[in-house]
One Martini backbone bead per residue (centre of mass of N, CA, C, O) as a GRO file, in nm:
protein
   99
    1MET     BB    1   6.852   0.965   1.881
    2PRO     BB    2   6.700   0.978   2.161
    3SER     BB    3   6.367   0.969   2.241
    4SER     BB    4   6.385   1.205   2.452
    5ARG     BB    5   6.516   1.411   2.262
    6ARG     BB    6   6.287   1.398   2.039
    7LEU     BB    7   6.064   1.506   2.228
    8GLN     BB    8   6.197   1.778   2.296
    9VAL     BB    9   6.215   1.886   2.011
   10LEU     BB   10   5.924   1.863   1.945
   11GLY     BB   11   5.805   2.031   2.164
   12LEU     BB   12   5.951   2.291   2.083
   13ALA     BB   13   5.841   2.308   1.799
   14LEU     BB   14   5.534   2.316   1.878
   15THR     BB   15   5.561   2.572   2.066
   16GLY     BB   16   5.658   2.762   1.844
   17ALA     BB   17   5.424   2.725   1.652
   18LEU     BB   18   5.196   2.810   1.835
   19ALA     BB   19   5.304   3.093   1.898
   20ALA     BB   20   5.308   3.194   1.597
   21VAL     BB   21   4.992   3.147   1.550
   22THR     BB   22   4.888   3.322   1.780
   23LEU     BB   23   5.025   3.596   1.710
   24THR     BB   24   4.920   3.617   1.414
   25ALA     BB   25   4.614   3.603   1.472
   26CYS     BB   26   4.597   3.845   1.679
   27SER     BB   27   4.699   4.077   1.499
   28GLY     BB   28   4.434   4.077   1.295
   29LEU     BB   29   4.254   4.129   1.542
   30GLU     BB   30   3.949   4.306   1.613
   31TYR     BB   31   3.771   4.462   1.842
   32ARG     BB   32   3.412   4.514   1.834
   33GLU     BB   33   3.157   4.723   1.944
   34TYR     BB   34   2.842   4.745   1.977
   35VAL     BB   35   2.601   4.975   2.040
   36CYS     BB   36   2.396   4.739   2.014
   37ASN     BB   37   2.191   4.488   2.047
   38ASP     BB   38   2.017   4.244   1.963
   39GLY     BB   39   1.704   4.397   1.889
   40GLU     BB   40   1.830   4.676   1.847
   41TYR     BB   41   1.834   5.048   1.828
   42PRO     BB   42   1.957   5.357   1.785
   43VAL     BB   43   1.920   5.658   1.971
   44LEU     BB   44   1.863   6.021   1.979
   45GLN     BB   45   1.904   6.303   2.130
   46VAL     BB   46   1.729   6.586   2.150
   47ASN     BB   47   1.945   6.848   2.182
   48GLY     BB   48   2.164   6.626   2.222
   49THR     BB   49   2.430   6.359   2.319
   50GLY     BB   50   2.252   6.145   2.362
   51SER     BB   51   2.184   5.786   2.409
   52ALA     BB   52   2.015   5.488   2.288
   53CYS     BB   53   1.837   5.182   2.318
   54GLN     BB   54   1.590   5.015   2.113
   55GLN     BB   55   1.351   4.830   2.046
   56ASP     BB   56   1.242   4.653   1.822
   57GLY     BB   57   0.926   4.786   1.702
   58THR     BB   58   0.979   5.058   1.851
   59GLU     BB   59   0.956   5.369   1.967
   60PRO     BB   60   1.088   5.637   2.066
   61PRO     BB   61   1.130   5.822   2.321
   62ALA     BB   62   1.085   6.088   2.461
   63GLY     BB   63   1.352   6.291   2.333
   64TYR     BB   64   1.378   6.097   2.076
   65ALA     BB   65   1.551   5.968   1.780
   66ARG     BB   66   1.607   5.873   1.481
   67HIS     BB   67   1.832   5.820   1.269
   68PRO     BB   68   1.933   5.899   0.988
   69GLU     BB   69   1.954   5.771   0.701
   70GLY     BB   70   2.285   5.651   0.685
   71LYS     BB   71   2.349   5.758   1.011
   72VAL     BB   72   2.411   5.475   1.167
   73PRO     BB   73   2.540   5.343   1.428
   74GLU     BB   74   2.702   5.036   1.503
   75GLN     BB   75   3.007   5.106   1.619
   76VAL     BB   76   3.222   5.179   1.818
   77ASP     BB   77   3.394   5.445   1.665
   78ASP     BB   78   3.255   5.505   1.423
   79LYS     BB   79   3.171   5.734   1.207
   80TRP     BB   80   2.877   5.787   1.351
   81ASP     BB   81   2.951   5.792   1.643
   82VAL     BB   82   3.149   6.042   1.613
   83TYR     BB   83   2.956   6.242   1.494
   84TRP     BB   84   2.728   6.229   1.727
   85ARG     BB   85   2.910   6.396   1.945
   86THR     BB   86   2.882   6.682   1.759
   87HIS     BB   87   2.580   6.595   1.685
   88THR     BB   88   2.229   6.667   1.621
   89LEU     BB   89   1.882   6.702   1.678
   90ASP     BB   90   1.622   6.872   1.628
   91GLU     BB   91   1.268   6.908   1.652
   92ASN     BB   92   1.275   6.894   1.307
   93GLY     BB   93   1.534   6.697   1.226
   94ARG     BB   94   1.780   6.866   1.224
   95ILE     BB   95   2.108   6.909   1.175
   96ILE     BB   96   2.322   6.986   1.447
   97ASP     BB   97   2.504   7.118   1.664
   98ALA     BB   98   2.613   7.057   1.952
   99PRO     BB   99   2.592   7.208   2.270
   0.00000   0.00000   0.00000
């Protein structure tokens, strides 16, 4: 086989292998967006469905509260992010259905 033909075959083989690796690798990955950035934690609007991110080491602003322990959303659309769309805290810290 002439050398130019060998290079064509090798190029096609490498292109095919690269495509297969790329498609296989991408299909197993899922992008997940975090609710807050590093150095922040999520807070919940009292008696409402609003939320915000608060800087670590600071208290939530007036009208907001920390999520109950073990019920803190970490990623968009995770179990607790979805839950807090239909629930909130009242002024006494009790979990209630969102208005």
